[in-house]
N, C-alpha and C positions, 0 to 999 in steps of 0.2 A: 504494500500500500504506500501511497505517496501523499505528501502534505506540502502546503506552501508555508515557507518560513515567515515571510513578511509581505506586506502590500507591494504590488508592482503594477506597472502600466505599460501598454504598447499601443501603437496606432496603425491604422490601415486606411488608405484612401482609394476610392474608385469613382471615376467620373465626377470629381470635385466634391463628392460626399465624403466627409471625414468620420471615421469610426474610432472612438477612443475606448480601448479595452482596459478594464481595471479589475484586478484580482485581489481578493482578501481571504486570509484564513479566518474561519468563523467557528464558533462553538455552539451556536443556537440560532433558531429562526429569528428570534428577536434581534440578535446582533446583525444578521443579514439585512433585516428591514431597516435598521438604523443606518447601515452603510448606503442602502438604496436611497433612503430619504435624504441623506447628506449629499449624494451625487446629484439628485434632482435639484437640490438647492444650489450646488456648485455650478452646474451647467443648466441654469434655469431657462436659458434661451435655446436649448437644443430641442429637436423635434421628438426624439425617442430615447428612452432609457430601458433597453431590453436586458434581461438577466436570466441567470440560472444559478441554482446553488444545490449542493449535496451535503448531507450530514450522515455520519454513521459508518461503521466498518463495512456494512453491507448495503450502503445507500438506503438506509431506512427512511430518510426524508429527502425527497427530490422535488424541487419546484422550478418552474420556468415561466417566463412571461414575454410575449411579443410586443407588449406596450404600444399597440396601435399599428404595428407592421402587419402585413398579411400573415394569416395563420401558418405556423410551422416554418417561417422564414428567419426567425431571429432567436427566440428562446430555446427551441429545440436544437439548432446548430450549436449554440453556446453549450448546452447540456452535453451534447455529443462530444464536444472537445474535452470537457472536464472528465467524462467517463472514459473517453479514448486514451487520455493521458493517465488514467487510473488514479486521479487525484480525489481525495476525500476531504470533508470538512472545509469547503471553500465556496466562495461566491465570485462569479464573474458578472460584471455589469458592462455592457457596451453602449456607449452614448453616441448617437448619430446626429451629425450636423448635415442637413440636406444640401446637396450641391446644385440643385436645379434640374438634374436629369434623373428620370425614373430608371431604376436599375433592373426591374423585373425580378421575379422570384429567384431565379438562378443567381443573379447578381447580389441579391440580398443575402442569400444563404452563404455564398462565397465570402462576402464582406464580413458578416458577423462571425463566421468561422475563422477567418484570417485575423480579425481583431482579437478574438479570444486566444488564438495561438500566440499572437504577439505578446499578450499579457503574460502568458505562461512562460514564454521564452525569456522574458525579462525578470522572471521570479527565480528565487532560490527554491528548488524543489527538493524536499527531504524524503528519503525512503525510510519507512518504519521497519525496524528489525525486532522480532520477538525472540527473546532468549533469556539469559540469566546474568545477574550481577554477582560477581564473585569477589570476596574480600579476604585478604589474609595478611598476617604479619610475616615479613620475609627478612631473614638475616642478610646483611649487606653482601656476604660472600656468595649468595645465590642470585642476587638481583640481575647481574649481567646475563647469566645463563637463562633465567626466566624471561627477561626482556627479549633475548634473541629468539627464544621459542615462540613467544606470543606474536612478535613481529613477523616471523616466518609463516605462521599459521593464520595471519590476518585477524588475530584477536585484539580488540581495542583496549588499550590501557586508558582507563578513565581518569585516574588520579593517583598520586603517590604522596604520602606524608612521611617525612623523614624525622625519625627520632632515634631511640635506641636500636630499633629495627625500622624497616620500611613498611608502612601499611599501604598495600597496593590494592587498587580496585580495577577490575576488568569487566568488559561486556563480552559475554561469550554466546555466540549463536547456538541454537538448539542442537544442531548436528555436530557441534564440536565440544560439547560439554564433557562427555565421557572421556575422550582422548585428553582434554585439558586436565581433568581431575587426575587421570593416571599419570600424566607427565609431571605434574606438580609433586605428586607423591614420590615418583621415581627420582626426580632431581633432589628432593629433600630427604630421601630415605624414610619417608612417612612421618616426618617431624612437623609438617605444616598442616594446620587446620583451616579448611576453606569454609567461609560462611556464604551460602548460595541462596539467592532469592530470584523468583521470576521477575523479569524486567523487560521493558520496551524502550528502545532508544531510536534516535533518528540520525541518519547519515546523509550528508549532502551529496 
């Protein structure tokens, strides 16, 4: 699953009509509506503010609006871009300034699609990883070996606190937990105790 880190915007123009795509990370429908209201106020002189948003791991909440454009030419293309990019918990609003030339249904679908893609391309997209957070006290003599192992295996070191020993925290993907536990025990001769909890983190 993928998520948007922060607000981003991108534009697309066709036959002098300008389409401003804006994407927001959201946690609720109320938050989505607040962003939509703010955009209507910001671009008060624009003709259309079409949008789509998705919430939930399985897209439990899905909403889209053509905002006066012909049916299925704006909101649905925006929604299709969100789903096609596998993005969750996000809102895209595309504001249109009319350029004086009718674009037809095909032109509208293309324009709203491209403005939505431009917003996503400008955003930092994070991938959600489900796995485990592992914490352990490591003697200084083993830190180098363990760092080499985790870096080689693509296991993320989240933090390290230096004291009498080094308190290290890692993010371990599901499929690497067993091998990680075995390797830590092998390197330490069974002297290290790992505290392991289910965890989700996000990689850019």
